C-alpha positions as a Markdown table, in Angstrom:
| # | Residue | x | y | z |
|---|---|---|---|---|
| 1 | Met | -10.3 | -62.2 | -10.3 |
| 2 | Lys | -7.6 | -60.6 | -8.2 |
| 3 | His | -6.4 | -58.7 | -11.2 |
| 4 | Ser | -10.0 | -57.3 | -11.8 |
| 5 | Leu | -10.3 | -56.4 | -8.1 |
| 6 | Phe | -7.0 | -54.5 | -8.3 |
| 7 | Ile | -8.1 | -52.5 | -11.3 |
| 8 | Leu | -11.4 | -51.6 | -9.6 |
| 9 | Leu | -9.7 | -50.4 | -6.4 |
| 10 | Ala | -7.2 | -48.3 | -8.4 |
| 11 | Thr | -10.0 | -46.7 | -10.4 |
| 12 | Ile | -11.8 | -45.7 | -7.1 |
| 13 | Val | -8.6 | -44.2 | -5.6 |
| 14 | Leu | -7.9 | -42.3 | -8.8 |
| 15 | Phe | -11.5 | -40.9 | -9.0 |
| 16 | Cys | -11.4 | -39.8 | -5.3 |
| 17 | Ser | -8.0 | -38.1 | -5.7 |
| 18 | Cys | -9.3 | -36.1 | -8.8 |
| 19 | Ser | -12.7 | -35.2 | -7.5 |
| 20 | Pro | -13.3 | -31.5 | -6.9 |
| 21 | Gln | -14.9 | -32.5 | -3.6 |
| 22 | Ser | -11.7 | -33.7 | -2.1 |
| 23 | Gly | -11.0 | -32.4 | 1.4 |
| 24 | Lys | -8.7 | -29.5 | 0.5 |
| 25 | Glu | -10.8 | -28.3 | -2.5 |
| 26 | Lys | -14.0 | -28.4 | -0.5 |
| 27 | Ser | -12.5 | -26.3 | 2.3 |
| 28 | Thr | -11.3 | -23.5 | 0.0 |
| 29 | Gln | -14.8 | -23.4 | -1.7 |
| 30 | Asn | -16.3 | -22.4 | 1.6 |
| 31 | Ile | -14.1 | -19.3 | 1.9 |
| 32 | Lys | -16.0 | -16.1 | 1.2 |
| 33 | Phe | -14.5 | -13.0 | -0.3 |
| 34 | Ile | -15.6 | -9.4 | -1.0 |
| 35 | Thr | -17.4 | -9.3 | -4.3 |
| 36 | Ile | -18.6 | -6.6 | -6.7 |
| 37 | Ser | -22.1 | -5.7 | -7.7 |
| 38 | Gly | -22.2 | -2.7 | -10.1 |
| 39 | Pro | -20.6 | 0.2 | -8.2 |
| 40 | Asp | -20.8 | -1.5 | -4.8 |
| 41 | Leu | -18.6 | -3.8 | -2.8 |
| 42 | Ile | -20.6 | -6.7 | -1.2 |
| 43 | Lys | -19.5 | -8.5 | 2.0 |
| 44 | Pro | -20.0 | -12.3 | 2.4 |
| 45 | Asp | -23.2 | -11.7 | 4.4 |
| 46 | Gly | -24.7 | -9.8 | 1.4 |
| 47 | Ser | -24.4 | -6.4 | 3.0 |
| 48 | Lys | -22.7 | -3.4 | 1.3 |
| 49 | Leu | -19.2 | -2.5 | 2.3 |
| 50 | Phe | -18.4 | 1.2 | 2.3 |
| 51 | Ile | -14.7 | 1.6 | 2.8 |
| 52 | Lys | -13.6 | 3.8 | 5.7 |
| 53 | Gly | -10.1 | 3.6 | 6.9 |
| 54 | Thr | -6.5 | 4.7 | 6.6 |
| 55 | Asn | -3.1 | 3.9 | 5.1 |
| 56 | Leu | -0.1 | 2.4 | 6.8 |
| 57 | Gly | 2.3 | 4.7 | 4.9 |
| 58 | Asn | 6.0 | 5.1 | 5.7 |
| 59 | Trp | 6.3 | 1.7 | 7.4 |
| 60 | Leu | 7.2 | -0.5 | 4.4 |
| 61 | Asn | 7.9 | 2.4 | 2.0 |
| 62 | Pro | 9.6 | 5.2 | 3.9 |
| 63 | Glu | 8.9 | 8.8 | 2.8 |
| 64 | Gly | 11.0 | 11.7 | 3.9 |
| 65 | Tyr | 8.3 | 14.2 | 5.0 |
| 66 | Met | 7.0 | 11.7 | 7.6 |
| 67 | Phe | 10.4 | 12.0 | 9.3 |
| 68 | Lys | 10.4 | 15.8 | 8.7 |
| 69 | Phe | 13.0 | 15.4 | 5.9 |
| 70 | Asn | 12.7 | 17.4 | 2.7 |
| 71 | Lys | 15.7 | 16.6 | 0.5 |
| 72 | Ala | 15.9 | 13.0 | 1.6 |
| 73 | Asn | 12.4 | 12.4 | 0.4 |
| 74 | Ser | 12.4 | 8.7 | -0.8 |
| 75 | Gly | 13.4 | 5.4 | 0.8 |
| 76 | Arg | 16.6 | 5.2 | -1.2 |
| 77 | Phe | 17.6 | 8.8 | -0.3 |
| 78 | Ile | 16.8 | 8.3 | 3.4 |
| 79 | Asn | 18.8 | 5.1 | 3.5 |
| 80 | Glu | 21.8 | 6.8 | 1.9 |
| 81 | Met | 21.6 | 9.8 | 4.2 |
| 82 | Phe | 21.4 | 7.6 | 7.3 |
| 83 | Ser | 24.3 | 5.5 | 6.0 |
| 84 | Gln | 26.4 | 8.6 | 5.5 |
| 85 | Met | 25.5 | 9.8 | 9.0 |
| 86 | Val | 25.9 | 6.7 | 11.1 |
| 87 | Gly | 27.2 | 4.0 | 8.8 |
| 88 | Pro | 25.4 | 1.2 | 6.9 |
| 89 | Asp | 25.5 | -1.4 | 9.7 |
| 90 | Phe | 23.8 | 0.8 | 12.3 |
| 91 | Thr | 21.4 | 1.9 | 9.6 |
| 92 | Ala | 20.5 | -1.7 | 9.0 |
| 93 | Glu | 19.9 | -2.1 | 12.7 |
| 94 | Phe | 17.7 | 0.9 | 12.7 |
| 95 | Trp | 15.5 | -0.4 | 9.8 |
| 96 | Lys | 15.0 | -3.7 | 11.5 |
| 97 | Ala | 13.9 | -2.0 | 14.7 |
| 98 | Phe | 11.7 | 0.4 | 12.7 |
| 99 | Lys | 9.9 | -2.4 | 10.9 |
| 100 | Asp | 9.4 | -4.2 | 14.2 |
| 101 | His | 7.9 | -1.3 | 16.1 |
| 102 | Tyr | 6.5 | 1.4 | 13.8 |
| 103 | Ile | 3.3 | -0.7 | 13.1 |
| 104 | Thr | 2.2 | -3.4 | 15.6 |
| 105 | Arg | -0.9 | -5.1 | 16.7 |
| 106 | Asp | -1.7 | -2.2 | 19.1 |
| 107 | Asp | -2.0 | 0.1 | 16.0 |
| 108 | Ile | -4.3 | -2.2 | 14.2 |
| 109 | Gln | -6.5 | -2.6 | 17.3 |
| 110 | Phe | -6.7 | 1.2 | 17.7 |
| 111 | Ile | -7.7 | 1.6 | 14.0 |
| 112 | Lys | -10.5 | -0.8 | 14.6 |
| 113 | Arg | -11.7 | 1.1 | 17.6 |
| 114 | Thr | -12.0 | 4.2 | 15.6 |
| 115 | Gly | -14.7 | 2.5 | 13.5 |
| 116 | Ser | -12.6 | 2.0 | 10.5 |
| 117 | Asn | -13.2 | -1.2 | 8.4 |
| 118 | Thr | -10.3 | -1.2 | 6.0 |
| 119 | Ile | -6.6 | -0.6 | 5.9 |
| 120 | Arg | -4.5 | 0.1 | 2.8 |
| 121 | Leu | -0.9 | -1.3 | 3.1 |
| 122 | Pro | 1.6 | 0.4 | 0.8 |
| 123 | Phe | 4.7 | -1.7 | 0.2 |
| 124 | His | 7.9 | -1.6 | -1.9 |
| 125 | Tyr | 8.4 | -4.3 | -4.5 |
| 126 | Lys | 11.9 | -4.9 | -3.1 |
| 127 | Leu | 10.4 | -6.6 | 0.0 |
| 128 | Phe | 9.7 | -9.6 | -2.3 |
| 129 | Thr | 13.1 | -9.8 | -3.9 |
| 130 | Asp | 16.7 | -10.2 | -2.9 |
| 131 | Glu | 17.5 | -6.6 | -3.6 |
| 132 | Asp | 19.1 | -4.3 | -1.0 |
| 133 | Tyr | 16.3 | -2.7 | 1.0 |
| 134 | Met | 15.7 | -1.5 | 4.5 |
| 135 | Gly | 18.7 | -3.2 | 6.0 |
| 136 | Leu | 18.5 | -6.6 | 4.3 |
| 137 | Thr | 20.5 | -7.6 | 1.2 |
| 138 | Ala | 19.0 | -11.0 | 0.8 |
| 139 | Asn | 16.0 | -13.0 | 2.1 |
| 140 | Gln | 13.7 | -10.0 | 2.2 |
| 141 | Asp | 10.9 | -10.2 | 4.8 |
| 142 | Gly | 7.9 | -9.0 | 2.8 |
| 143 | Phe | 5.7 | -12.0 | 3.4 |
| 144 | Ala | 6.5 | -12.0 | 7.1 |
| 145 | Arg | 5.6 | -8.4 | 7.4 |
| 146 | Val | 2.4 | -8.7 | 5.5 |
| 147 | Asp | 1.5 | -11.9 | 7.3 |
| 148 | Ser | 1.6 | -10.0 | 10.6 |
| 149 | Val | -0.9 | -7.4 | 9.3 |
| 150 | Val | -3.1 | -10.1 | 7.9 |
| 151 | Lys | -3.2 | -11.8 | 11.3 |
| 152 | Trp | -3.9 | -8.5 | 13.2 |
| 153 | Cys | -6.6 | -7.5 | 10.7 |
| 154 | Arg | -8.2 | -10.9 | 11.1 |
| 155 | Glu | -8.3 | -10.5 | 14.8 |
| 156 | Ala | -9.7 | -7.0 | 14.5 |
| 157 | Asp | -12.2 | -7.8 | 11.7 |
| 158 | Leu | -10.7 | -5.4 | 9.2 |
| 159 | Tyr | -10.2 | -5.7 | 5.5 |
| 160 | Leu | -6.8 | -5.2 | 3.9 |
| 161 | Ile | -5.8 | -3.7 | 0.5 |
| 162 | Leu | -2.2 | -4.6 | -0.6 |
| 163 | Asp | -0.8 | -1.6 | -2.5 |
| 164 | Met | 2.5 | -1.9 | -4.5 |
| 165 | His | 3.5 | 1.6 | -3.8 |
| 166 | Asp | 6.9 | 1.3 | -5.4 |
| 167 | Ala | 7.0 | -0.9 | -8.6 |
| 168 | Pro | 10.0 | -2.2 | -10.4 |
| 169 | Gly | 11.6 | 0.5 | -12.5 |
| 170 | Gly | 9.2 | 3.0 | -11.0 |
| 171 | Gln | 5.7 | 3.7 | -12.1 |
| 172 | Thr | 5.5 | 7.4 | -11.1 |
| 173 | Gly | 8.9 | 9.0 | -11.8 |
| 174 | Asp | 9.1 | 10.9 | -8.5 |
| 175 | Asn | 9.9 | 10.3 | -4.8 |
| 176 | Ile | 6.5 | 8.6 | -4.5 |
| 177 | Asp | 7.8 | 5.4 | -6.1 |
| 178 | Asp | 11.4 | 5.5 | -4.8 |
| 179 | Ser | 12.5 | 5.6 | -8.5 |
| 180 | Phe | 15.2 | 7.2 | -10.6 |
| 181 | Gly | 13.0 | 10.1 | -11.7 |
| 182 | Tyr | 11.2 | 8.5 | -14.6 |
| 183 | Pro | 8.5 | 5.7 | -14.8 |
| 184 | Trp | 10.8 | 3.2 | -16.4 |
| 185 | Leu | 8.2 | 0.4 | -15.8 |
| 186 | Phe | 6.4 | 1.4 | -18.9 |
| 187 | Glu | 9.4 | 1.1 | -21.2 |
| 188 | Ser | 11.3 | -1.8 | -19.6 |
| 189 | Glu | 10.3 | -5.4 | -20.3 |
| 190 | Thr | 12.6 | -6.6 | -17.5 |
| 191 | Ser | 10.8 | -4.4 | -15.0 |
| 192 | Gln | 7.4 | -5.5 | -16.3 |
| 193 | Gln | 8.4 | -9.1 | -16.0 |
| 194 | Leu | 9.5 | -8.6 | -12.4 |
| 195 | Tyr | 6.3 | -6.7 | -11.6 |
| 196 | Cys | 4.3 | -9.6 | -12.9 |
| 197 | Asp | 6.4 | -12.3 | -11.2 |
| 198 | Ile | 6.0 | -10.5 | -7.8 |
| 199 | Trp | 2.3 | -10.1 | -8.1 |
| 200 | Arg | 1.9 | -13.8 | -9.2 |
| 201 | Lys | 4.0 | -14.8 | -6.2 |
| 202 | Ile | 1.9 | -12.6 | -3.8 |
| 203 | Ala | -1.4 | -13.7 | -5.2 |
| 204 | Asp | -0.5 | -17.4 | -5.1 |
| 205 | Tyr | 0.5 | -17.0 | -1.4 |
| 206 | Tyr | -2.7 | -15.1 | -0.4 |
| 207 | Lys | -5.2 | -16.6 | -2.9 |
| 208 | Asn | -7.3 | -18.1 | -0.1 |
| 209 | Glu | -7.1 | -15.2 | 2.4 |
| 210 | Pro | -10.5 | -13.5 | 2.7 |
| 211 | Val | -9.1 | -10.7 | 5.0 |
| 212 | Ile | -7.5 | -9.3 | 1.8 |
| 213 | Leu | -10.0 | -7.2 | 0.0 |
| 214 | Gly | -7.9 | -6.8 | -3.1 |
| 215 | Tyr | -4.6 | -6.1 | -4.8 |
| 216 | Glu | -3.7 | -2.6 | -6.0 |
| 217 | Leu | -1.3 | -3.2 | -8.8 |
| 218 | Phe | 0.7 | 0.1 | -8.3 |
| 219 | Asn | 0.2 | 3.5 | -6.9 |
| 220 | Glu | -0.1 | 6.9 | -8.7 |
| 221 | Pro | 1.3 | 6.0 | -12.1 |
| 222 | Ile | 2.9 | 8.5 | -14.5 |
| 223 | Ala | 3.5 | 11.9 | -12.9 |
| 224 | Pro | 2.5 | 14.9 | -15.0 |
| 225 | Tyr | 6.0 | 16.2 | -15.5 |
| 226 | Phe | 7.0 | 14.3 | -18.7 |
| 227 | Glu | 6.8 | 15.6 | -22.3 |
| 228 | Asn | 5.8 | 12.1 | -23.4 |
| 229 | Met | 3.1 | 11.8 | -20.8 |
| 230 | Glu | 0.4 | 10.9 | -23.2 |
| 231 | Glu | 2.5 | 8.3 | -24.8 |
| 232 | Leu | 3.1 | 6.8 | -21.3 |
| 233 | Asn | -0.6 | 7.1 | -20.6 |
| 234 | Asp | -1.4 | 5.0 | -23.7 |
| 235 | Lys | 0.7 | 2.1 | -22.2 |
| 236 | Leu | -0.9 | 2.2 | -18.8 |
| 237 | Glu | -3.9 | -0.2 | -19.4 |
| 238 | Asp | -1.7 | -2.7 | -21.2 |
| 239 | Val | 0.7 | -2.9 | -18.2 |
| 240 | Tyr | -2.2 | -3.3 | -15.9 |
| 241 | Lys | -3.5 | -6.1 | -18.0 |
| 242 | Met | -0.1 | -7.9 | -17.7 |
| 243 | Gly | -0.4 | -7.7 | -13.9 |
| 244 | Val | -4.0 | -8.9 | -13.9 |
| 245 | Ala | -3.1 | -11.9 | -16.2 |
| 246 | Ala | -0.3 | -12.8 | -13.9 |
| 247 | Ile | -2.5 | -12.8 | -10.8 |
| 248 | Arg | -5.3 | -14.7 | -12.5 |
| 249 | Glu | -2.9 | -17.6 | -13.3 |
| 250 | Val | -3.1 | -18.4 | -9.6 |
| 251 | Asp | -5.9 | -16.4 | -7.9 |
| 252 | Asn | -9.4 | -15.9 | -9.2 |
| 253 | Asn | -10.8 | -14.9 | -5.8 |
| 254 | His | -9.6 | -11.4 | -5.2 |
| 255 | Ile | -10.6 | -8.0 | -6.6 |
| 256 | Ile | -7.9 | -6.1 | -8.4 |
| 257 | Leu | -7.6 | -2.3 | -8.1 |
| 258 | Leu | -6.5 | 0.0 | -10.9 |
| 259 | Gly | -5.5 | 3.6 | -10.3 |
| 260 | Gly | -5.7 | 6.5 | -12.8 |
| 261 | Ser | -2.6 | 8.2 | -14.2 |
| 262 | Gln | -1.4 | 11.6 | -12.9 |
| 263 | Trp | -1.7 | 11.0 | -9.2 |
| 264 | Asn | -4.6 | 8.5 | -9.7 |
| 265 | Gly | -6.6 | 11.4 | -11.1 |
| 266 | Asn | -6.9 | 10.8 | -14.9 |
| 267 | Phe | -9.1 | 7.9 | -16.0 |
| 268 | Lys | -9.1 | 8.7 | -19.7 |
| 269 | Pro | -6.4 | 6.1 | -20.5 |
| 270 | Phe | -8.8 | 3.3 | -19.6 |
| 271 | Lys | -10.6 | 1.9 | -22.7 |
| 272 | Asp | -11.6 | -1.5 | -21.5 |
| 273 | Ser | -13.2 | -2.4 | -18.2 |
| 274 | Thr | -14.4 | -5.8 | -19.3 |
| 275 | Phe | -11.1 | -7.8 | -19.5 |
| 276 | Asp | -11.6 | -9.1 | -15.9 |
| 277 | Asp | -14.7 | -9.6 | -13.9 |
| 278 | Lys | -13.3 | -8.4 | -10.5 |
| 279 | Leu | -12.0 | -4.9 | -11.2 |
| 280 | Met | -12.5 | -1.7 | -9.2 |
| 281 | Tyr | -10.9 | 1.7 | -9.7 |
| 282 | Thr | -9.1 | 3.9 | -7.2 |
| 283 | Cys | -8.7 | 7.7 | -7.3 |
| 284 | His | -6.6 | 10.1 | -5.1 |
| 285 | Arg | -7.2 | 13.8 | -4.3 |
| 286 | Tyr | -5.5 | 16.4 | -2.1 |
| 287 | Gly | -6.7 | 20.0 | -1.8 |
| 288 | Gly | -9.3 | 21.8 | -3.9 |
| 289 | Glu | -12.9 | 22.3 | -3.0 |
| 290 | Pro | -14.6 | 19.5 | -1.0 |
| 291 | Thr | -17.6 | 19.4 | -3.3 |
| 292 | Lys | -19.2 | 17.0 | -5.7 |
| 293 | Glu | -18.3 | 19.2 | -8.6 |
| 294 | Ala | -14.6 | 18.7 | -7.8 |
| 295 | Ile | -14.8 | 14.9 | -8.3 |
| 296 | Met | -17.3 | 14.7 | -11.1 |
| 297 | Asn | -14.7 | 13.1 | -13.4 |
| 298 | Phe | -14.4 | 10.2 | -10.9 |
| 299 | Ile | -18.1 | 9.9 | -10.7 |
| 300 | His | -18.7 | 10.0 | -14.4 |
| 301 | Phe | -16.1 | 7.4 | -15.0 |
| 302 | Arg | -17.4 | 5.2 | -12.3 |
| 303 | Asp | -20.9 | 5.4 | -13.7 |
| 304 | Ser | -19.7 | 4.8 | -17.2 |
| 305 | Val | -18.1 | 1.4 | -16.3 |
| 306 | Asn | -20.5 | 0.5 | -13.5 |
| 307 | Leu | -17.8 | -0.6 | -11.2 |
| 308 | Pro | -16.7 | 0.6 | -7.7 |
| 309 | Met | -14.6 | 3.7 | -7.3 |
| 310 | Tyr | -12.6 | 4.2 | -4.1 |
| 311 | Met | -10.6 | 7.2 | -2.8 |
| 312 | Gly | -7.3 | 5.4 | -1.8 |
| 313 | Glu | -5.6 | 8.6 | -0.6 |
| 314 | Ile | -6.9 | 11.9 | 0.7 |
| 315 | Gly | -6.0 | 14.1 | 3.6 |
| 316 | His | -3.4 | 16.8 | 4.7 |
| 317 | Asn | -6.1 | 19.4 | 5.1 |
| 318 | Thr | -8.2 | 21.2 | 7.8 |
| 319 | Asn | -10.6 | 19.2 | 9.9 |
| 320 | Glu | -13.5 | 21.2 | 8.5 |
| 321 | Trp | -12.4 | 20.4 | 4.9 |
| 322 | Met | -12.1 | 16.7 | 5.7 |
| 323 | Ala | -15.5 | 16.5 | 7.4 |
| 324 | Thr | -17.2 | 18.2 | 4.4 |
| 325 | Phe | -15.4 | 16.0 | 1.9 |
| 326 | Cys | -16.2 | 12.8 | 3.8 |
| 327 | Lys | -19.9 | 13.6 | 3.5 |
| 328 | Thr | -19.4 | 14.4 | -0.2 |
| 329 | Met | -17.8 | 11.0 | -0.8 |
| 330 | Glu | -20.4 | 9.1 | 1.2 |
| 331 | Asp | -23.2 | 10.9 | -0.6 |
| 332 | Asn | -21.6 | 9.8 | -3.9 |
| 333 | Asn | -20.7 | 6.2 | -2.9 |
| 334 | Ile | -16.9 | 6.6 | -2.9 |
| 335 | Gly | -15.2 | 4.9 | 0.0 |
| 336 | Trp | -12.0 | 6.1 | 1.3 |
| 337 | Thr | -8.7 | 5.5 | 3.3 |
| 338 | Phe | -7.1 | 8.7 | 4.6 |
| 339 | Trp | -3.4 | 9.3 | 4.3 |
| 340 | Pro | -1.5 | 8.5 | 6.5 |
| 341 | Tyr | -2.2 | 6.7 | 9.7 |
| 342 | Lys | 1.0 | 7.9 | 11.5 |
| 343 | Lys | 3.8 | 10.4 | 10.9 |
| 344 | Ala | 5.9 | 13.0 | 12.7 |
| 345 | Asp | 3.6 | 15.6 | 14.2 |
| 346 | Gly | 0.0 | 15.9 | 13.0 |
| 347 | Ser | -2.3 | 15.5 | 9.9 |
| 348 | Ser | -2.8 | 11.8 | 10.7 |
| 349 | Phe | -4.7 | 9.5 | 13.0 |
| 350 | Val | -1.7 | 9.5 | 15.4 |
| 351 | Gly | 1.3 | 11.7 | 15.6 |
| 352 | Ile | 4.9 | 11.1 | 16.5 |
| 353 | Thr | 6.6 | 13.6 | 18.7 |
| 354 | Pro | 10.2 | 13.9 | 17.4 |
| 355 | Pro | 12.7 | 13.0 | 20.2 |
| 356 | Glu | 15.5 | 15.1 | 21.6 |
| 357 | Asn | 18.2 | 16.0 | 19.0 |
| 358 | Trp | 16.1 | 14.8 | 16.1 |
| 359 | Ser | 16.6 | 18.3 | 14.7 |
| 360 | Ala | 20.3 | 17.4 | 14.3 |
| 361 | Val | 19.3 | 14.4 | 12.1 |
| 362 | Val | 17.0 | 16.7 | 10.1 |
| 363 | Glu | 19.8 | 19.3 | 9.8 |
| 364 | Phe | 22.2 | 16.7 | 8.4 |
| 365 | Ser | 19.5 | 15.5 | 5.9 |
| 366 | Glu | 19.2 | 19.0 | 4.6 |
| 367 | Ala | 22.9 | 19.8 | 4.5 |
| 368 | Pro | 25.0 | 19.7 | 1.2 |
| 369 | Arg | 26.2 | 16.1 | 0.8 |
| 370 | Gly | 27.3 | 16.1 | -2.8 |
| 371 | Thr | 31.0 | 15.4 | -2.0 |
| 372 | Tyr | 32.8 | 13.3 | 0.7 |
| 373 | Lys | 34.1 | 16.5 | 2.3 |
| 374 | Glu | 30.6 | 17.9 | 2.6 |
| 375 | Ile | 29.5 | 14.7 | 4.2 |
| 376 | Arg | 32.3 | 14.8 | 6.7 |
| 377 | Asp | 31.8 | 18.4 | 7.5 |
| 378 | Ala | 28.0 | 18.0 | 8.1 |
| 379 | Arg | 28.1 | 14.7 | 10.0 |
| 380 | Pro | 26.9 | 15.2 | 13.6 |
| 381 | Asn | 28.2 | 13.5 | 16.8 |
| 382 | Gln | 27.8 | 9.8 | 16.4 |
| 383 | Glu | 26.5 | 9.0 | 19.8 |
| 384 | Met | 23.9 | 11.7 | 19.7 |
| 385 | Ala | 22.7 | 10.8 | 16.2 |
| 386 | Arg | 22.4 | 7.1 | 16.9 |
| 387 | Lys | 20.5 | 7.7 | 20.1 |
| 388 | Ala | 18.2 | 10.1 | 18.3 |
| 389 | Met | 17.5 | 7.5 | 15.6 |
| 390 | Met | 16.6 | 4.8 | 18.2 |
| 391 | Asn | 14.6 | 7.3 | 20.2 |
| 392 | Phe | 12.6 | 8.1 | 17.1 |
| 393 | Ile | 11.6 | 4.4 | 16.9 |
| 394 | Glu | 10.6 | 4.5 | 20.6 |
| 395 | Ala | 8.5 | 7.7 | 20.0 |
| 396 | Ser | 6.8 | 5.9 | 17.0 |
| 397 | Lys | 5.4 | 3.1 | 19.2 |
| 398 | Phe | 1.6 | 3.4 | 19.5 |
| 399 | Lys | 1.8 | 3.8 | 23.3 |
| 400 | Asn | 4.0 | 7.0 | 22.8 |
| 401 | Cys | 2.0 | 8.5 | 19.9 |
| 402 | Val | -0.4 | 11.4 | 20.3 |
| 403 | Ile | -3.9 | 10.5 | 19.2 |
| 404 | Gln | -5.2 | 13.3 | 16.9 |
| 405 | Glu | -8.8 | 13.4 | 18.1 |
| 406 | Gly | -9.9 | 16.3 | 15.9 |
| 407 | Tyr | -8.6 | 14.6 | 12.8 |
| 408 | Ile | -10.3 | 11.3 | 13.6 |
| 409 | Asn | -13.6 | 12.9 | 14.6 |
| 410 | Ala | -13.6 | 15.0 | 11.4 |
| 411 | Leu | -13.7 | 11.7 | 9.4 |
| 412 | Gly | -16.9 | 10.7 | 11.2 |
| 413 | Leu | -14.9 | 8.1 | 13.2 |
| 414 | Lys | -14.3 | 8.1 | 16.9 |
| 415 | Ala | -11.1 | 8.7 | 18.8 |
| 416 | Asp | -10.3 | 6.1 | 21.5 |
């Protein structure tokens, strides 16, 4: 009798532990995510989400022009230039302070006040490895940095798109992806494996986070400079499928965003939109006429696959052009995030006023530095250069930035 009772109790315990209605499982089932209905994004309350927002460019993937640099135009080149100018240890201190202050809760709260509903967060894959990047040589802080934005977006009721702007091996082959001048991702199995491993790790970590709208597998693949461009284009969808498969091993909740080749402008490489049930596409456009005719290729592709199309990057134009194009996109159901949120001077939501002696840093960045003698000859006064670098960080804090009211108003948003 005692033996039978023990078997009965053990069976009950086993059933309860395996039941899909266990406490943890039940709680995750109640989480609501953005979903897709044809060409539309649908919020948990059933209403349509039309994306309006901005990109947090330069923060976790530095680009030279946002510092007013030309030759030092990628993260790797900027870091090397700073290290030549003030040494690697001070450069590491600079990057930590830069990450701490360039984007904060104040920035996210301001973005919300403009009427934006979405932020796109570009990041470098190295933030999720032990590779040398932005002052750290091990124990990178990618999750800590993204966690902070997730928290701030949750407080502000904003959605977040995670964009791997710089993929292993490079997906673009230009300064855009901090690469070595060629999109090695499409030819290197090692880089492809690392790309999949990182996305699997990110997706597993954020699989139950509804603030995240989706994962953008990589940015602006395959620049148009290469003789074998069409051969590379033929590999694009397969590499995307690898990333999607890695994510779906751990996360079936989030949308996955796929960008076209040649600056997110060419969607001909896509042959199959049915391999996953939560896909959307993302285009980019700078310049040209702000008319429907100029984006008909995006519209035709969107209609052919009956999935959402979103303008992930656009900007760097006159206020009149941007106002006209915003209406064009809204009339044609293409949401947008303007590029960028913040940079030195204008053409952004907020501008950074370069500090005193920043011109000396810019001058060093542009000087010949191909030999050690050239580096020594061009190096500015250390105290001045280091002070200018830290003052740039102070100038980049939201409280010290200049709100670009005309820019914001041109987007149909409102300046604070």
